[in-house]
Biopython code that builds the backbone (N, CA, C, O; Angstrom):
import numpy as np
from Bio.PDB.StructureBuilder import StructureBuilder

atoms = [
    (1, "MET", "N", (-11.649, -17.763, -17.951)),
    (1, "MET", "CA", (-12.054, -16.476, -16.189)),
    (1, "MET", "C", (-12.935, -15.367, -17.141)),
    (1, "MET", "O", (-12.765, -14.812, -18.227)),
    (2, "ASN", "N", (-13.894, -15.378, -16.164)),
    (2, "ASN", "CA", (-14.632, -14.378, -16.604)),
    (2, "ASN", "C", (-14.765, -13.269, -15.403)),
    (2, "ASN", "O", (-15.185, -12.219, -15.889)),
    (3, "THR", "N", (-14.515, -13.151, -13.814)),
    (3, "THR", "CA", (-13.882, -12.579, -13.084)),
    (3, "THR", "C", (-12.819, -12.132, -12.397)),
    (3, "THR", "O", (-11.738, -12.701, -12.549)),
    (4, "ILE", "N", (-12.934, -11.146, -11.611)),
    (4, "ILE", "CA", (-11.507, -10.883, -11.070)),
    (4, "ILE", "C", (-11.666, -11.924, -9.695)),
    (4, "ILE", "O", (-10.612, -11.901, -9.060)),
    (5, "ALA", "N", (-12.789, -12.910, -9.010)),
    (5, "ALA", "CA", (-12.514, -14.132, -8.682)),
    (5, "ALA", "C", (-11.813, -14.794, -9.035)),
    (5, "ALA", "O", (-10.833, -15.138, -8.374)),
    (6, "ASP", "N", (-12.119, -15.274, -10.408)),
    (6, "ASP", "CA", (-11.494, -16.496, -10.932)),
    (6, "ASP", "C", (-10.330, -16.123, -11.192)),
    (6, "ASP", "O", (-9.587, -17.041, -11.539)),
    (7, "ILE", "N", (-9.747, -14.799, -11.143)),
    (7, "ILE", "CA", (-8.507, -14.628, -11.198)),
    (7, "ILE", "C", (-7.609, -14.033, -9.893)),
    (7, "ILE", "O", (-6.473, -13.560, -9.906)),
    (8, "LEU", "N", (-8.104, -14.139, -9.292)),
    (8, "LEU", "CA", (-7.168, -14.829, -7.790)),
    (8, "LEU", "C", (-7.115, -15.881, -7.548)),
    (8, "LEU", "O", (-6.101, -16.232, -6.946)),
    (9, "GLN", "N", (-8.404, -17.189, -7.955)),
    (9, "GLN", "CA", (-8.157, -18.324, -7.794)),
    (9, "GLN", "C", (-7.107, -18.434, -8.807)),
    (9, "GLN", "O", (-6.149, -18.810, -8.132)),
    (10, "TYR", "N", (-6.844, -18.371, -9.592)),
    (10, "TYR", "CA", (-6.197, -18.802, -10.922)),
    (10, "TYR", "C", (-4.694, -18.876, -10.293)),
    (10, "TYR", "O", (-3.986, -19.881, -10.230)),
    (11, "ALA", "N", (-4.323, -17.290, -9.749)),
    (11, "ALA", "CA", (-2.739, -16.804, -9.371)),
    (11, "ALA", "C", (-2.694, -17.218, -8.148)),
    (11, "ALA", "O", (-1.722, -16.771, -7.540)),
    (12, "ALA", "N", (-3.437, -17.967, -7.493)),
    (12, "ALA", "CA", (-3.270, -18.666, -5.875)),
    (12, "ALA", "C", (-3.137, -20.145, -6.281)),
    (12, "ALA", "O", (-2.358, -20.881, -5.675)),
    (13, "ARG", "N", (-3.980, -20.634, -7.421)),
    (13, "ARG", "CA", (-3.594, -22.057, -7.623)),
    (13, "ARG", "C", (-1.917, -22.287, -8.179)),
    (13, "ARG", "O", (-0.977, -22.988, -7.805)),
    (14, "VAL", "N", (-2.102, -21.451, -9.090)),
    (14, "VAL", "CA", (-0.322, -21.377, -10.302)),
    (14, "VAL", "C", (0.591, -20.647, -9.295)),
    (14, "VAL", "O", (1.755, -21.044, -9.245)),
    (15, "HIS", "N", (0.234, -19.668, -8.511)),
    (15, "HIS", "CA", (1.444, -19.452, -7.989)),
    (15, "HIS", "C", (1.873, -19.380, -6.541)),
    (15, "HIS", "O", (2.981, -19.061, -6.112)),
    (16, "GLY", "N", (0.794, -19.734, -5.867)),
    (16, "GLY", "CA", (0.570, -19.957, -4.490)),
    (16, "GLY", "C", (1.610, -19.328, -3.594)),
    (16, "GLY", "O", (1.566, -18.101, -3.501)),
    (17, "ASP", "N", (2.526, -19.971, -2.928)),
    (17, "ASP", "CA", (3.636, -18.770, -1.752)),
    (17, "ASP", "C", (4.702, -18.094, -2.441)),
    (17, "ASP", "O", (5.798, -18.028, -1.884)),
    (18, "LYS", "N", (4.520, -17.555, -3.640)),
    (18, "LYS", "CA", (5.561, -16.861, -4.145)),
    (18, "LYS", "C", (4.958, -15.492, -3.644)),
    (18, "LYS", "O", (3.913, -15.384, -3.001)),
    (19, "PRO", "N", (5.824, -14.415, -4.060)),
    (19, "PRO", "CA", (5.629, -13.039, -3.562)),
    (19, "PRO", "C", (4.523, -12.336, -4.126)),
    (19, "PRO", "O", (4.895, -12.181, -5.289)),
    (20, "ALA", "N", (3.117, -11.687, -4.001)),
    (20, "ALA", "CA", (2.276, -10.911, -4.763)),
    (20, "ALA", "C", (2.024, -9.783, -4.590)),
    (20, "ALA", "O", (1.441, -9.252, -5.535)),
    (21, "MET", "N", (2.307, -8.931, -3.413)),
    (21, "MET", "CA", (2.200, -7.858, -3.463)),
    (21, "MET", "C", (3.549, -7.356, -1.746)),
    (21, "MET", "O", (3.747, -7.842, -0.632)),
    (22, "GLY", "N", (3.870, -6.672, -2.209)),
    (22, "GLY", "CA", (4.831, -5.925, -1.554)),
    (22, "GLY", "C", (5.092, -4.260, -0.730)),
    (22, "GLY", "O", (4.734, -3.189, -1.219)),
    (23, "TRP", "N", (5.575, -4.384, 0.181)),
    (23, "TRP", "CA", (5.657, -2.726, 0.574)),
    (23, "TRP", "C", (7.082, -2.799, 1.827)),
    (23, "TRP", "O", (7.695, -3.687, 2.421)),
    (24, "ARG", "N", (7.106, -1.277, 1.750)),
    (24, "ARG", "CA", (8.168, -1.198, 2.681)),
    (24, "ARG", "C", (7.844, -0.155, 3.848)),
    (24, "ARG", "O", (7.408, 0.988, 3.710)),
    (25, "ASP", "N", (8.194, -0.894, 5.152)),
    (25, "ASP", "CA", (7.351, 0.229, 6.381)),
    (25, "ASP", "C", (8.587, 1.257, 6.437)),
    (25, "ASP", "O", (9.720, 0.807, 6.274)),
    (26, "VAL", "N", (8.439, 2.283, 6.607)),
    (26, "VAL", "CA", (8.747, 3.640, 7.059)),
    (26, "VAL", "C", (9.462, 3.617, 8.606)),
    (26, "VAL", "O", (8.737, 3.772, 9.589)),
    (27, "LEU", "N", (10.880, 3.422, 8.756)),
    (27, "LEU", "CA", (11.094, 2.628, 10.069)),
    (27, "LEU", "C", (11.916, 4.551, 10.639)),
    (27, "LEU", "O", (11.930, 4.924, 11.812)),
    (28, "GLU", "N", (12.204, 4.985, 10.029)),
    (28, "GLU", "CA", (12.441, 6.676, 10.887)),
    (28, "GLU", "C", (12.164, 8.084, 9.684)),
    (28, "GLU", "O", (12.320, 8.055, 8.463)),
    (29, "VAL", "N", (11.784, 9.052, 10.413)),
    (29, "VAL", "CA", (11.832, 10.231, 9.501)),
    (29, "VAL", "C", (12.779, 11.181, 9.960)),
    (29, "VAL", "O", (12.644, 11.601, 11.109)),
    (30, "VAL", "N", (13.497, 11.496, 9.422)),
    (30, "VAL", "CA", (14.708, 12.219, 9.422)),
    (30, "VAL", "C", (14.479, 13.997, 8.921)),
    (30, "VAL", "O", (14.765, 14.379, 7.787)),
    (31, "GLU", "N", (14.216, 14.432, 9.431)),
    (31, "GLU", "CA", (14.295, 15.893, 8.944)),
    (31, "GLU", "C", (15.366, 16.733, 9.850)),
    (31, "GLU", "O", (15.630, 16.787, 11.051)),
    (32, "GLU", "N", (16.033, 17.605, 8.201)),
    (32, "GLU", "CA", (16.953, 18.678, 8.294)),
    (32, "GLU", "C", (16.621, 19.880, 7.642)),
    (32, "GLU", "O", (15.888, 20.226, 6.716)),
    (33, "GLU", "N", (17.517, 20.476, 8.549)),
    (33, "GLU", "CA", (17.413, 22.324, 7.615)),
    (33, "GLU", "C", (18.743, 22.468, 7.167)),
    (33, "GLU", "O", (19.776, 22.135, 7.749)),
    (34, "LYS", "N", (18.581, 23.064, 5.938)),
    (34, "LYS", "CA", (19.984, 23.205, 5.452)),
    (34, "LYS", "C", (19.711, 24.462, 4.889)),
    (34, "LYS", "O", (18.559, 24.794, 4.609)),
    (35, "GLU", "N", (20.816, 25.285, 4.677)),
    (35, "GLU", "CA", (20.925, 26.455, 3.990)),
    (35, "GLU", "C", (20.944, 26.342, 2.431)),
    (35, "GLU", "O", (21.667, 25.376, 2.185)),
    (36, "VAL", "N", (20.442, 26.930, 1.163)),
    (36, "VAL", "CA", (20.772, 27.070, 0.243)),
    (36, "VAL", "C", (20.817, 28.364, -0.320)),
    (36, "VAL", "O", (20.567, 29.256, 0.491)),
    (37, "ILE", "N", (21.074, 28.741, -1.528)),
    (37, "ILE", "CA", (21.610, 29.648, -2.282)),
    (37, "ILE", "C", (20.286, 29.430, -3.534)),
    (37, "ILE", "O", (19.974, 28.297, -3.900)),
    (38, "LYS", "N", (19.670, 30.557, -4.035)),
    (38, "LYS", "CA", (18.427, 30.543, -4.659)),
    (38, "LYS", "C", (18.839, 31.911, -5.391)),
    (38, "LYS", "O", (19.137, 32.885, -4.700)),
    (39, "THR", "N", (18.855, 31.986, -6.902)),
    (39, "THR", "CA", (19.412, 33.467, -7.411)),
    (39, "THR", "C", (17.844, 33.797, -7.812)),
    (39, "THR", "O", (17.171, 33.093, -8.565)),
    (40, "ILE", "N", (17.514, 34.684, -7.334)),
    (40, "ILE", "CA", (15.914, 35.651, -7.317)),
    (40, "ILE", "C", (16.114, 36.782, -8.012)),
    (40, "ILE", "O", (16.510, 37.683, -7.272)),
    (41, "ASP", "N", (15.967, 37.187, -9.453)),
    (41, "ASP", "CA", (16.154, 38.497, -10.222)),
    (41, "ASP", "C", (17.478, 38.925, -10.412)),
    (41, "ASP", "O", (17.744, 40.124, -10.500)),
    (42, "GLY", "N", (18.487, 37.883, -10.493)),
    (42, "GLY", "CA", (19.844, 38.054, -10.646)),
    (42, "GLY", "C", (20.463, 37.621, -9.552)),
    (42, "GLY", "O", (21.376, 36.796, -9.527)),
    (43, "LYS", "N", (19.968, 38.178, -8.628)),
    (43, "LYS", "CA", (20.563, 38.059, -7.323)),
    (43, "LYS", "C", (20.642, 36.980, -6.283)),
    (43, "LYS", "O", (19.547, 36.473, -6.040)),
    (44, "GLU", "N", (21.775, 36.446, -5.530)),
    (44, "GLU", "CA", (21.994, 35.186, -4.829)),
    (44, "GLU", "C", (21.170, 35.751, -3.785)),
    (44, "GLU", "O", (21.118, 36.981, -3.769)),
    (45, "THR", "N", (20.484, 35.088, -2.870)),
    (45, "THR", "CA", (19.994, 34.882, -2.035)),
    (45, "THR", "C", (19.993, 33.897, -1.252)),
    (45, "THR", "O", (19.745, 32.850, -1.851)),
    (46, "LYS", "N", (20.278, 33.701, 0.551)),
    (46, "LYS", "CA", (20.796, 32.195, 0.982)),
    (46, "LYS", "C", (19.320, 32.277, 1.910)),
    (46, "LYS", "O", (18.749, 33.310, 2.258)),
    (47, "THR", "N", (18.981, 31.126, 2.138)),
    (47, "THR", "CA", (17.493, 30.991, 2.457)),
    (47, "THR", "C", (17.877, 29.419, 3.281)),
    (47, "THR", "O", (18.865, 28.713, 3.079)),
    (48, "MET", "N", (16.949, 29.223, 4.067)),
    (48, "MET", "CA", (17.242, 27.889, 4.459)),
    (48, "MET", "C", (15.805, 26.923, 4.221)),
    (48, "MET", "O", (14.664, 27.304, 4.483)),
    (49, "LYS", "N", (16.164, 25.660, 3.688)),
    (49, "LYS", "CA", (15.194, 24.675, 3.339)),
    (49, "LYS", "C", (15.075, 23.498, 3.806)),
    (49, "LYS", "O", (15.853, 22.631, 3.409)),
    (50, "LYS", "N", (14.043, 23.187, 4.785)),
    (50, "LYS", "CA", (13.878, 21.882, 5.258)),
    (50, "LYS", "C", (13.904, 20.706, 4.199)),
    (50, "LYS", "O", (13.540, 20.790, 3.026)),
    (51, "TRP", "N", (14.403, 19.603, 4.843)),
    (51, "TRP", "CA", (14.433, 18.311, 3.931)),
    (51, "TRP", "C", (13.937, 17.419, 4.513)),
    (51, "TRP", "O", (13.920, 17.531, 5.738)),
    (52, "LYS", "N", (13.319, 16.146, 3.882)),
    (52, "LYS", "CA", (12.482, 15.081, 4.780)),
    (52, "LYS", "C", (13.408, 13.870, 4.266)),
    (52, "LYS", "O", (13.365, 13.843, 3.036)),
    (53, "TYR", "N", (14.048, 13.083, 4.675)),
    (53, "TYR", "CA", (14.375, 11.671, 4.425)),
    (53, "TYR", "C", (13.676, 10.421, 5.378)),
    (53, "TYR", "O", (13.416, 10.484, 6.580)),
    (54, "PHE", "N", (13.509, 9.528, 4.656)),
    (54, "PHE", "CA", (12.543, 8.345, 4.942)),
    (54, "PHE", "C", (14.035, 6.761, 5.327)),
    (54, "PHE", "O", (14.769, 6.281, 4.464)),
    (55, "ARG", "N", (14.014, 6.479, 6.392)),
    (55, "ARG", "CA", (14.555, 5.177, 6.376)),
    (55, "ARG", "C", (13.680, 4.129, 6.493)),
    (55, "ARG", "O", (13.192, 3.731, 7.551)),
    (56, "LEU", "N", (13.440, 3.584, 5.146)),
    (56, "LEU", "CA", (12.795, 2.321, 5.101)),
    (56, "LEU", "C", (13.267, 1.099, 5.634)),
    (56, "LEU", "O", (14.424, 0.961, 6.031)),
    (57, "SER", "N", (12.273, 0.062, 5.661)),
    (57, "SER", "CA", (12.562, -1.205, 6.064)),
    (57, "SER", "C", (12.827, -2.052, 4.607)),
    (57, "SER", "O", (12.620, -1.604, 3.479)),
    (58, "GLY", "N", (13.285, -3.251, 4.914)),
    (58, "GLY", "CA", (13.389, -4.140, 3.792)),
    (58, "GLY", "C", (11.897, -4.565, 2.770)),
    (58, "GLY", "O", (10.812, -4.253, 3.259)),
    (59, "TYR", "N", (11.906, -5.037, 1.832)),
    (59, "TYR", "CA", (10.713, -5.005, 1.528)),
    (59, "TYR", "C", (9.960, -5.976, 2.052)),
    (59, "TYR", "O", (10.725, -6.816, 2.525)),
    (60, "LYS", "N", (8.622, -6.342, 2.236)),
    (60, "LYS", "CA", (8.141, -7.343, 3.046)),
    (60, "LYS", "C", (6.795, -7.497, 2.005)),
    (60, "LYS", "O", (6.267, -6.588, 1.365)),
    (61, "TYR", "N", (6.342, -9.184, 2.048)),
    (61, "TYR", "CA", (5.229, -9.288, 0.682)),
    (61, "TYR", "C", (4.505, -10.452, 1.841)),
    (61, "TYR", "O", (4.862, -10.922, 2.921)),
    (62, "ILE", "N", (3.200, -10.616, 0.870)),
    (62, "ILE", "CA", (2.423, -11.338, 1.269)),
    (62, "ILE", "C", (2.103, -12.041, -0.214)),
    (62, "ILE", "O", (2.147, -11.475, -1.307)),
    (63, "ASN", "N", (1.818, -13.227, 0.020)),
    (63, "ASN", "CA", (1.723, -14.047, -1.274)),
    (63, "ASN", "C", (0.415, -14.116, -1.926)),
    (63, "ASN", "O", (-0.555, -13.789, -1.243)),
    (64, "TYR", "N", (0.216, -14.514, -3.218)),
    (64, "TYR", "CA", (-1.017, -14.866, -3.387)),
    (64, "TYR", "C", (-2.206, -15.660, -3.216)),
    (64, "TYR", "O", (-3.321, -15.560, -3.727)),
    (65, "ILE", "N", (-1.598, -16.674, -2.175)),
    (65, "ILE", "CA", (-2.636, -17.255, -1.449)),
    (65, "ILE", "C", (-3.303, -16.263, -0.645)),
    (65, "ILE", "O", (-4.527, -16.184, -0.755)),
    (66, "GLU", "N", (-2.498, -15.244, 0.402)),
    (66, "GLU", "CA", (-3.297, -14.848, 1.203)),
    (66, "GLU", "C", (-3.725, -13.052, 0.555)),
    (66, "GLU", "O", (-4.184, -12.034, 1.073)),
    (67, "VAL", "N", (-3.297, -13.422, -0.710)),
    (67, "VAL", "CA", (-4.076, -11.745, -1.446)),
    (67, "VAL", "C", (-5.535, -12.427, -1.717)),
    (67, "VAL", "O", (-6.541, -11.731, -1.578)),
    (68, "ARG", "N", (-5.642, -13.867, -2.126)),
    (68, "ARG", "CA", (-6.945, -14.440, -2.558)),
    (68, "ARG", "C", (-7.788, -14.515, -0.976)),
    (68, "ARG", "O", (-8.844, -13.928, -0.737)),
    (69, "ASN", "N", (-7.136, -15.257, -0.150)),
    (69, "ASN", "CA", (-7.828, -14.833, 1.269)),
    (69, "ASN", "C", (-8.321, -14.012, 1.753)),
    (69, "ASN", "O", (-9.385, -14.082, 2.367)),
    (70, "ASN", "N", (-7.441, -12.746, 1.528)),
    (70, "ASN", "CA", (-7.994, -11.523, 2.016)),
    (70, "ASN", "C", (-9.020, -10.889, 1.288)),
    (70, "ASN", "O", (-9.855, -10.170, 1.837)),
    (71, "ALA", "N", (-8.992, -11.204, -0.356)),
    (71, "ALA", "CA", (-9.956, -10.884, -1.249)),
    (71, "ALA", "C", (-11.298, -11.242, -0.407)),
    (71, "ALA", "O", (-12.171, -10.417, -0.136)),
    (72, "ILE", "N", (-11.315, -12.705, -0.014)),
    (72, "ILE", "CA", (-12.302, -13.573, 0.312)),
    (72, "ILE", "C", (-13.105, -13.171, 1.553)),
    (72, "ILE", "O", (-14.327, -13.106, 1.682)),
    (73, "ASP", "N", (-11.865, -12.847, 2.679)),
    (73, "ASP", "CA", (-12.574, -11.831, 3.609)),
    (73, "ASP", "C", (-13.149, -10.428, 3.461)),
    (73, "ASP", "O", (-14.102, -10.017, 4.123)),
    (74, "ILE", "N", (-12.535, -9.774, 2.600)),
    (74, "ILE", "CA", (-13.451, -8.466, 1.914)),
    (74, "ILE", "C", (-14.762, -8.536, 1.783)),
    (74, "ILE", "O", (-15.619, -7.967, 2.459)),
    (75, "ALA", "N", (-14.934, -9.525, 0.554)),
    (75, "ALA", "CA", (-16.273, -10.456, 0.241)),
    (75, "ALA", "C", (-17.204, -10.497, 1.205)),
    (75, "ALA", "O", (-18.310, -9.957, 1.189)),
    (76, "LYS", "N", (-16.500, -11.458, 2.430)),
    (76, "LYS", "CA", (-17.660, -11.764, 3.209)),
    (76, "LYS", "C", (-18.377, -10.753, 4.264)),
    (76, "LYS", "O", (-19.542, -10.859, 4.646)),
    (77, "GLY", "N", (-17.215, -9.500, 4.755)),
    (77, "GLY", "CA", (-17.348, -8.720, 5.002)),
    (77, "GLY", "C", (-18.337, -7.775, 4.329)),
    (77, "GLY", "O", (-19.283, -7.313, 4.966)),
    (78, "LEU", "N", (-18.140, -7.506, 3.137)),
    (78, "LEU", "CA", (-19.498, -6.490, 2.759)),
    (78, "LEU", "C", (-20.718, -7.281, 2.813)),
    (78, "LEU", "O", (-21.749, -6.730, 3.198)),
    (79, "LEU", "N", (-20.727, -8.835, 2.383)),
    (79, "LEU", "CA", (-22.175, -9.324, 2.098)),
    (79, "LEU", "C", (-22.511, -9.164, 3.823)),
    (79, "LEU", "O", (-23.665, -8.752, 3.942)),
    (80, "GLU", "N", (-21.830, -9.373, 5.205)),
    (80, "GLU", "CA", (-22.275, -9.196, 6.374)),
    (80, "GLU", "C", (-22.579, -7.786, 6.619)),
    (80, "GLU", "O", (-23.322, -7.565, 7.576)),
    (81, "LEU", "N", (-22.089, -6.649, 5.846)),
    (81, "LEU", "CA", (-22.374, -5.480, 5.685)),
    (81, "LEU", "C", (-24.060, -5.383, 4.916)),
    (81, "LEU", "O", (-24.538, -4.249, 4.921)),
    (82, "GLY", "N", (-24.676, -6.175, 4.468)),
    (82, "GLY", "CA", (-25.683, -5.922, 3.594)),
    (82, "GLY", "C", (-25.488, -5.684, 2.214)),
    (82, "GLY", "O", (-26.443, -5.742, 1.440)),
    (83, "ILE", "N", (-24.094, -5.365, 1.748)),
    (83, "ILE", "CA", (-23.767, -5.388, 0.400)),
    (83, "ILE", "C", (-24.419, -6.735, -0.549)),
    (83, "ILE", "O", (-24.471, -7.816, 0.036)),
    (84, "ASN", "N", (-24.757, -6.689, -1.546)),
    (84, "ASN", "CA", (-25.203, -7.977, -1.996)),
    (84, "ASN", "C", (-25.025, -7.722, -3.728)),
    (84, "ASN", "O", (-25.234, -6.642, -4.281)),
    (85, "ARG", "N", (-24.631, -8.870, -4.349)),
    (85, "ARG", "CA", (-24.224, -8.575, -5.979)),
    (85, "ARG", "C", (-25.460, -7.761, -6.603)),
    (85, "ARG", "O", (-26.636, -8.081, -6.429)),
    (86, "GLY", "N", (-25.063, -6.770, -7.282)),
    (86, "GLY", "CA", (-25.837, -5.981, -7.904)),
    (86, "GLY", "C", (-25.662, -4.994, -7.493)),
    (86, "GLY", "O", (-25.454, -4.023, -8.221)),
    (87, "ASP", "N", (-25.691, -4.928, -6.182)),
    (87, "ASP", "CA", (-25.347, -3.323, -5.317)),
    (87, "ASP", "C", (-24.263, -2.606, -5.347)),
    (87, "ASP", "O", (-23.250, -2.989, -4.762)),
    (88, "ILE", "N", (-24.318, -1.265, -6.147)),
    (88, "ILE", "CA", (-23.324, -0.267, -6.271)),
    (88, "ILE", "C", (-23.215, 0.435, -4.661)),
    (88, "ILE", "O", (-24.147, 0.579, -3.870)),
    (89, "PHE", "N", (-21.671, 0.840, -4.455)),
    (89, "PHE", "CA", (-20.974, 1.681, -3.609)),
    (89, "PHE", "C", (-19.403, 1.993, -4.176)),
    (89, "PHE", "O", (-18.617, 1.563, -5.020)),
    (90, "ASN", "N", (-19.471, 2.794, -3.369)),
    (90, "ASN", "CA", (-17.863, 3.430, -3.654)),
    (90, "ASN", "C", (-17.171, 3.693, -2.446)),
    (90, "ASN", "O", (-17.606, 4.164, -1.395)),
    (91, "VAL", "N", (-15.691, 3.212, -2.839)),
    (91, "VAL", "CA", (-14.698, 3.541, -1.790)),
    (91, "VAL", "C", (-13.407, 4.396, -1.854)),
    (91, "VAL", "O", (-12.269, 4.022, -2.139)),
    (92, "TYR", "N", (-13.959, 5.938, -1.441)),
    (92, "TYR", "CA", (-12.634, 6.501, -1.731)),
    (92, "TYR", "C", (-11.572, 6.115, -0.792)),
    (92, "TYR", "O", (-11.916, 5.411, 0.158)),
    (93, "ALA", "N", (-10.377, 6.448, -0.894)),
    (93, "ALA", "CA", (-9.364, 5.866, -0.212)),
    (93, "ALA", "C", (-7.616, 6.096, -0.868)),
    (93, "ALA", "O", (-7.430, 5.839, -2.057)),
    (94, "ALA", "N", (-6.766, 6.447, -0.241)),
    (94, "ALA", "CA", (-5.421, 6.205, -0.697)),
    (94, "ALA", "C", (-5.283, 5.078, -1.432)),
    (94, "ALA", "O", (-6.351, 4.473, -1.335)),
    (95, "THR", "N", (-4.302, 4.298, -2.319)),
    (95, "THR", "CA", (-4.383, 3.250, -2.457)),
    (95, "THR", "C", (-2.704, 2.597, -1.889)),
    (95, "THR", "O", (-1.664, 3.255, -1.882)),
    (96, "GLY", "N", (-2.857, 1.232, -1.479)),
    (96, "GLY", "CA", (-1.412, 1.200, -1.032)),
    (96, "GLY", "C", (-1.883, -0.536, -0.332)),
    (96, "GLY", "O", (-3.044, -0.938, -0.261)),
    (97, "LEU", "N", (-0.923, -1.149, 0.013)),
    (97, "LEU", "CA", (-1.261, -2.239, 0.368)),
    (97, "LEU", "C", (-2.527, -2.736, 1.559)),
    (97, "LEU", "O", (-3.342, -3.656, 1.615)),
    (98, "GLU", "N", (-2.054, -1.224, 2.682)),
    (98, "GLU", "CA", (-3.068, -1.420, 3.660)),
    (98, "GLU", "C", (-4.492, -0.706, 3.338)),
    (98, "GLU", "O", (-5.147, -0.176, 4.236)),
    (99, "PHE", "N", (-4.895, -0.732, 2.055)),
    (99, "PHE", "CA", (-6.268, -1.197, 1.280)),
    (99, "PHE", "C", (-6.040, -1.668, -0.122)),
    (99, "PHE", "O", (-5.153, -1.576, -0.971)),
    (100, "PRO", "N", (-7.114, -2.163, -0.010)),
    (100, "PRO", "CA", (-8.094, -2.665, 0.942)),
    (100, "PRO", "C", (-8.073, -3.557, 1.983)),
    (100, "PRO", "O", (-8.959, -3.933, 2.750)),
    (101, "TYR", "N", (-7.038, -3.801, 1.892)),
    (101, "TYR", "CA", (-6.949, -5.084, 2.993)),
    (101, "TYR", "C", (-6.946, -4.392, 4.699)),
    (101, "TYR", "O", (-7.102, -5.386, 5.409)),
    (102, "PHE", "N", (-6.882, -3.666, 5.236)),
    (102, "PHE", "CA", (-7.142, -2.837, 6.275)),
    (102, "PHE", "C", (-6.646, -3.311, 7.529)),
    (102, "PHE", "O", (-7.150, -3.527, 8.632)),
    (103, "GLY", "N", (-5.354, -3.421, 6.961)),
    (103, "GLY", "CA", (-4.097, -4.127, 8.525)),
    (103, "GLY", "C", (-4.223, -5.819, 8.093)),
    (103, "GLY", "O", (-3.102, -6.315, 8.213)),
    (104, "LEU", "N", (-5.121, -6.725, 7.684)),
    (104, "LEU", "CA", (-5.295, -8.022, 7.758)),
    (104, "LEU", "C", (-3.752, -8.509, 7.412)),
    (104, "LEU", "O", (-3.611, -9.604, 7.958)),
    (105, "HIS", "N", (-2.484, -8.113, 6.691)),
    (105, "HIS", "CA", (-1.443, -8.510, 6.741)),
    (105, "HIS", "C", (-0.562, -7.946, 7.952)),
    (105, "HIS", "O", (-0.795, -6.916, 8.584)),
    (106, "ASN", "N", (0.580, -8.905, 8.156)),
    (106, "ASN", "CA", (1.088, -8.670, 9.710)),
    (106, "ASN", "C", (2.232, -7.548, 8.740)),
    (106, "ASN", "O", (2.645, -7.831, 7.615)),
    (107, "THR", "N", (2.623, -6.109, 9.596)),
    (107, "THR", "CA", (3.417, -5.324, 9.101)),
    (107, "THR", "C", (4.709, -5.186, 9.969)),
    (107, "THR", "O", (5.699, -4.551, 9.607)),
    (108, "ASP", "N", (4.551, -6.049, 11.507)),
    (108, "ASP", "CA", (5.561, -6.148, 12.433)),
    (108, "ASP", "C", (6.540, -6.434, 12.515)),
    (108, "ASP", "O", (6.675, -7.647, 12.681)),
    (109, "PRO", "N", (7.625, -5.743, 12.474)),
    (109, "PRO", "CA", (9.377, -6.123, 11.850)),
    (109, "PRO", "C", (9.793, -7.223, 12.955)),
    (109, "PRO", "O", (10.803, -7.924, 12.890)),
    (110, "THR", "N", (9.061, -7.240, 13.732)),
    (110, "THR", "CA", (9.656, -8.463, 15.028)),
    (110, "THR", "C", (9.324, -9.515, 14.525)),
    (110, "THR", "O", (9.555, -10.577, 15.103)),
]
sb = StructureBuilder()
sb.init_structure("model")
sb.init_model(0)
sb.init_chain("A")
sb.init_seg("    ")
for serial, (resi, resn, name, xyz) in enumerate(atoms, 1):
    if name == "N":
        sb.init_residue(resn, " ", resi, " ")
    sb.init_atom(name, np.array(xyz, "f"), 0.0, 1.0, " ", f" {name:<3s}", serial, name[0])
structure = sb.get_structure()
């Protein structure tokens, strides 16, 4: 194996429909405000603090074949944009399953 494409082909061939990448959807954001006691300069002070909790779905996955196919789709898109072998470009984005797949997987819980 010499390239990432080789690794993706190998992983899809060997691991096929096994889970490869997983995520959990945020189902609900719960915000609460609670009174807390802090000690500042030796004196107890009551203050309000906001807390945020997330209710998450169970894990969802795409398999190795889907990862390979998504990578192929991205490569085709780059070619359509005129980016060719040897060209240099940068992508700045948060990491996660949504990147670099740009919503190619289905996250609909229904």
